[in-house]
C-alpha positions in Angstrom: -22.4 -20.5 -37.7 -24.6 -17.3 -38.7 -27.6 -19.1 -36.7 -25.5 -19.8 -33.5 -24.0 -16.2 -33.5 -27.7 -14.8 -33.5 -28.7 -17.2 -30.8 -25.8 -16.1 -28.6 -26.2 -12.4 -29.4 -29.8 -12.6 -28.5 -28.8 -13.7 -25.1 -28.8 -11.0 -22.4 -26.0 -12.8 -20.6 -23.9 -12.5 -23.9 -24.4 -8.5 -24.2 -23.6 -8.1 -20.4 -20.0 -10.2 -20.9 -19.3 -7.8 -24.0 -19.9 -4.7 -21.9 -18.3 -6.1 -19.1 -15.0 -6.6 -21.1 -15.5 -2.9 -22.6 -16.3 -1.4 -19.1 -12.8 -3.1 -17.6 -10.7 -1.3 -20.4 -12.8 1.9 -19.9 -12.6 2.0 -16.1 -9.3 0.9 -15.7 -7.8 3.0 -18.3 -9.7 6.4 -17.0 -8.8 5.6 -13.1 -5.0 4.3 -13.5 -4.2 7.0 -16.0 -5.5 9.9 -13.7 -4.4 8.3 -10.4 -1.0 8.0 -11.2 -0.8 11.4 -13.4 1.9 13.6 -11.8 3.4 11.1 -9.3 7.2 12.0 -10.2 6.4 15.9 -10.2 8.6 17.8 -8.0 5.6 19.0 -6.2 4.3 15.5 -5.1 8.0 14.7 -4.0 7.7 17.1 -1.0 5.2 15.0 0.2 7.6 12.3 1.2 9.5 13.2 4.6 13.3 12.2 5.3 14.4 12.7 8.8 17.9 14.2 9.5 19.7 13.4 12.9 22.9 15.4 13.5 25.0 14.1 16.1 28.0 16.0 15.1 28.3 19.8 16.3 30.7 21.1 14.0 29.8 20.5 10.4 26.5 18.8 11.3 24.4 21.5 11.6 25.7 23.2 8.2 25.2 20.1 6.5 21.4 19.7 7.9 20.6 23.2 6.8 21.9 22.5 3.2 20.3 19.5 3.1 16.9 20.7 4.1 17.3 23.4 1.2 18.5 21.2 -1.6 16.6 17.8 -1.1 13.6 17.2 -3.6 11.7 15.4 -0.7 10.7 17.3 2.8 13.6 17.2 5.4 12.6 17.7 8.8 15.5 17.9 11.7 15.4 15.7 14.5 17.4 15.4 17.9 16.5 12.0 18.7 17.5 9.0 16.9 15.6 6.5 18.7 12.3 8.8 17.8 13.4 9.0 14.0 13.8 5.4 13.9 10.2 4.7 15.3 8.7 7.2 12.8 10.5 5.4 10.2 9.0 2.2 11.6 5.5 3.6 11.5 5.9 4.7 7.9 5.7 8.8 8.8 9.3 8.9 7.7 10.6 7.4 4.4 14.5 7.5 5.6 16.5 8.6 8.2 19.8 10.4 7.3 22.2 10.3 10.6 25.2 12.3 10.6 27.6 10.4 13.0 29.4 12.3 16.0 32.7 11.9 14.8 32.0 13.1 11.2 34.0 16.6 11.1 36.9 15.0 13.0 36.8 11.9 10.4 36.7 14.6 7.6 39.5 16.7 8.7 42.0 13.7 8.8 43.7 13.3 5.5 43.4 9.7 5.9 40.0 9.1 6.9 36.5 8.7 5.4 33.4 9.3 7.0 30.3 7.5 6.5 26.7 8.8 6.5 24.3 6.4 7.8 21.1 6.3 6.0 17.9 3.9 7.5 15.3 2.8 4.7 12.1 0.8 5.6 11.6 -1.6 3.0 8.0 -2.6 4.4 6.8 0.2 2.0 5.6 0.3 -1.6 8.4 -1.1 -3.9 8.9 2.5 -5.5 9.9 4.1 -1.9 13.1 1.8 -1.8 14.4 3.0 -5.1 13.5 6.5 -4.6 15.4 6.9 -1.3 18.4 4.9 -2.7 18.6 7.7 -5.1 18.4 10.3 -2.5 20.8 8.7 -0.7 23.5 8.9 -3.5 22.8 12.3 -4.2 23.2 13.4 -0.4 26.5 11.5 -0.4 27.8 13.4 -3.5 26.8 16.9 -2.1 28.2 16.2 1.2 31.3 14.5 -0.2 31.9 18.0 -2.3 31.6 20.0 1.0 34.1 17.5 2.6 36.6 17.7 -0.4 36.6 21.7 -0.2 37.2 21.7 3.7 40.2 19.3 3.2 41.7 20.9 0.8 41.5 24.1 2.6 43.2 22.3 5.4 46.1 21.0 3.4 46.4 24.5 1.6 47.6 25.7 5.4 50.2 23.2 5.8 53.6 23.7 4.5 54.5 22.3 0.9 54.6 18.6 0.7 56.5 16.4 -1.3 55.3 15.3 -4.8 54.9 11.6 -3.7 52.8 12.7 -0.2 50.9 15.3 -2.4 49.7 12.6 -4.7 48.8 10.5 -2.0 46.8 13.5 -0.3 45.3 14.4 -3.6 44.0 10.8 -3.8 42.6 10.7 -0.5 40.7 13.9 -1.5 38.9 12.2 -4.1 36.3 10.3 -1.7 35.9 11.7 1.9 32.3 10.6 2.5 30.9 7.2 1.9 27.3 5.8 2.6 26.5 3.4 5.0 22.6 2.2 4.1 20.7 0.1 6.6 17.3 -1.5 5.5 15.1 -2.2 8.0 11.9 -4.9 7.6 13.7 -6.5 4.8 11.9 -7.7 2.0 13.1 -10.8 0.7 12.7 -10.9 -3.2 10.5 -9.6 -5.7 8.1 -12.3 -4.9 7.3 -11.3 -1.6 7.3 -7.6 -2.6 4.4 -8.5 -4.9 2.3 -10.2 -2.1 0.4 -7.0 -0.7 -0.7 -6.2 -4.2 -1.7 -10.0 -4.8 -3.4 -10.4 -1.9 -5.6 -7.5 -2.5 -6.2 -8.3 -6.1 -7.0 -11.8 -5.5 -9.0 -11.2 -2.5 -11.5 -8.4 -4.4 -12.1 -10.2 -7.3 -12.7 -13.3 -5.4 -15.2 -11.4 -3.2 -16.8 -9.7 -5.9 -17.3 -12.7 -7.8 -18.7 -14.6 -4.8 -20.9 -11.7 -4.5 -22.3 -11.9 -7.6 -23.0 -15.9 -7.8 -24.8 -15.4 -4.1 -27.1 -12.5 -6.1 -28.0 -15.0 -8.8 -28.7 -17.5 -5.9 -30.8 -14.9 -4.2 -32.9 -14.4 -7.1 -33.5 -17.9 -7.5 -34.3 -18.5 -4.0 -37.0 -15.7 -3.9 -40.0 -17.7 -4.0 -38.4 -19.6 -1.0 -37.0 -17.1 1.1 -38.1 -13.6 2.0 -35.4 -10.9 1.8 -34.1 -10.6 5.1 -33.4 -14.2 5.2 -31.8 -14.1 2.1 -29.7 -11.1 3.2 -28.9 -13.3 6.9 -27.6 -16.4 4.6 -25.6 -14.3 2.7 -23.7 -12.8 5.5 -23.5 -16.1 6.9 -21.8 -17.6 3.8 -19.4 -14.5 3.7 -18.1 -15.1 7.0 -17.3 -18.8 6.7 -16.0 -18.6 3.1 -13.8 -15.7 4.4 -12.0 -17.9 6.8 -11.7 -21.0 4.5 -10.2 -18.5 1.7 -8.0 -17.0 3.7 -6.7 -20.3 5.3 -6.1 -21.5 2.1 -4.2 -18.2 0.8 -2.2 -18.0 4.0 -1.1 -21.7 3.5 0.1 -21.5 0.3 2.0 -18.3 0.7 3.8 -20.1 3.8 4.3 -23.3 1.6 5.7 -21.2 -1.5 8.4 -19.4 0.9 6.4 -16.3 1.6 7.5 -14.1 4.7 5.4 -14.4 7.7 7.3 -12.2 10.2 4.3 -11.9 12.6 3.2 -15.8 12.3 0.8 -17.8 10.6 -2.1 -17.3 12.9 -1.8 -13.2 12.9 -1.6 -13.3 9.1 -4.5 -15.9 8.6 -7.0 -13.6 11.0 -5.9 -10.4 9.3 -6.6 -11.7 5.6 -9.7 -13.3 6.8 -10.8 -9.7 8.2 -10.2 -7.9 4.9 -11.4 -10.5 2.8 -14.7 -10.7 4.7 -14.7 -6.7 4.5 -14.1 -6.9 0.9 -17.2 -9.4 0.3 -19.5 -7.0 2.5 -18.4 -4.2 0.5 -18.5 -5.7 -2.8 -22.3 -7.2 -2.1 -23.6 -3.7 -1.0 -23.2 -2.7 -4.9 -25.1 -5.9 -6.1 -28.0 -5.3 -3.5 -28.2 -1.8 -4.6 -27.8 -2.2 -8.2 -28.3 -5.6 -8.8 -26.2 -7.2 -11.3 -25.4 -3.7 -12.7 -23.7 -3.2 -9.3 -20.6 -5.2 -11.0 -19.7 -2.0 -12.8 -19.4 -0.1 -9.6 -17.1 -3.2 -8.1 -14.8 -3.1 -11.2 -14.5 0.8 -10.3 -13.7 0.0 -6.7 -11.2 -2.7 -7.6 -9.5 -0.3 -9.9 -9.5 2.5 -7.5 -8.1 0.4 -4.7 -5.2 -0.9 -6.8 -4.3 2.6 -7.5 -4.8 4.3 -3.9 -3.9 1.4 -1.6 0.0 2.0 -1.5 1.1 -1.5 -2.8 3.3 -0.5 -5.4 3.0 3.5 -5.6 3.6 5.5 -2.3 0.2 7.3 -1.4 2.0 10.4 -0.7 2.6 10.9 -4.4 -0.8 10.3 -5.7 -3.2 13.5 -5.9 -5.4 15.0 -3.2 -8.3 13.7 -4.6 -7.0 9.9 -5.1 -5.3 10.2 -1.6 -8.2 10.9 0.4 -10.2 8.4 -1.6 -7.7 5.8 -0.6 -8.5 6.5 2.9 -12.0 5.4 2.3 -11.3 2.0 0.8 -10.4 -0.9 2.4 -7.5 -2.2 0.3 -5.3 0.7 2.0 -5.9 -0.6 5.5 -5.4 -4.2 4.1 -2.0 -3.3 2.4 -0.6 -1.5 5.6 -1.6 -4.3 7.8 -0.3 -6.9 5.1 3.2 -5.1 5.0 3.2 -5.1 9.1 2.6 -8.7 9.5 5.0 -10.0 6.7 7.6 -7.6 6.6 7.7 -5.9 10.0 6.2 -2.8 11.0 4.2 -1.0 14.1 1.3 -3.7 14.4 -2.2 -3.9 12.4 -4.5 -2.6 15.6 -5.4 0.7 13.8 -5.6 -1.1 10.2 -7.7 -4.0 11.8 -10.3 -1.1 13.2 -10.5 0.8 10.1 -11.5 -2.6 8.3 -14.3 -3.2 11.1 -15.6 0.1 10.8 -15.7 0.0 6.9 -17.3 -3.4 7.3 -20.0 -2.1 9.5 -21.0 0.5 7.1 -21.1 -1.7 4.5 -23.5 -4.3 6.4 -25.4 -1.3 7.4 -25.9 0.1 4.0 -26.4 -3.2 2.7 -29.6 -3.6 5.2 -30.9 -0.1 4.2 -30.7 -1.2 0.5 -32.6 -4.3 1.3 -35.5 -2.3 3.1 -35.4 0.0 0.2 -36.3 -2.8 -2.1 -39.7 -3.5 -3.0 -41.2 -6.8 -1.5 -41.4 -9.5 -4.9 -44.7 -10.9 -5.4 -43.5 -14.5 -4.2 -42.8 -12.8 -0.8 -46.1 -11.3 -0.7 -47.8 -14.2 -1.7 -45.9 -16.1 1.4 -47.1 -13.4 3.8 -50.7 -13.6 2.3 -50.7 -17.6 2.3 -48.6 -18.6 5.0 -47.7 -22.5 5.1 -50.3 -24.9 7.3 -47.5 -25.4 9.9 -47.5 -22.0 10.6 -51.1 -21.3 11.0 
């Protein structure tokens, strides 16, 4: 056994495997611990935005003003309910609070209960739903307190009531305002909520493992193909593989009961696009650094899981990680997936961003190929062309 261990430990692949396992721990720990640090701080919460639409002209303005002062998130007054819902759908707002036109009249009625209307877009990171649900509960409690005070003042100016009626009135004052929460773009179950993270994780890991194997194949084919032939072959394989891999992934998603709001073909096409982008990005690091490029791929994977917005809203991240996310393809992949699976404003912008990132990755890869020194087998092929080419 001692001899067997010595043989294994002398192999470069064994050492690389051990180092890779260690680097996974170091890279993920550093990036995740720093990336998610402070996401619950009050200053970060102000990066989330809630729209307030007041249709009530009596109590509405006063309530809106107090909400702007007291909410832990940024509150924006909006005049048009339809425009607010549109911004909610585009994820520019995390929630819309609507004060109905008859709110004051209902509150002042001893037998009435007024409802604040909340709209929350579920096609968002999972944390958004719970955070906005908490905000909605706090808003209702605060407005309810105001309503009770107004109701009590209204009753005190009336004539003294009999005991039975007074008890009934007091009971009606215990809750004057309720919550009416409407969830748009519903997500059916935790399994569907986790799909964007799963697709990014599976997509990039699969892409970087394919790139690693193509790098090995490229090294073995160095005596038969020049560097540009290798680069072209890898590109063609990436295109074909992205179509096949995404077809299998989308088919399994549908077969296992996943949501596909925009249809099978749209999801398949978009998944093929972001997987192809992943492949060219991961391939660039390996072309530039050789097998050591896997360390950069691990760092890229970890950074994308933090900054993509699949689980935690990007608005709560630090400025550095928020800006980093705008440069990485997973951010646009997650946004597009949510729009296609759960509902949203379309994927035109996200698709364009992915295409631009892919073009940059291909150009950077070509530049890296041109910078590499020509290997001896390639020089020999150029100096001694085959008889068929003479």
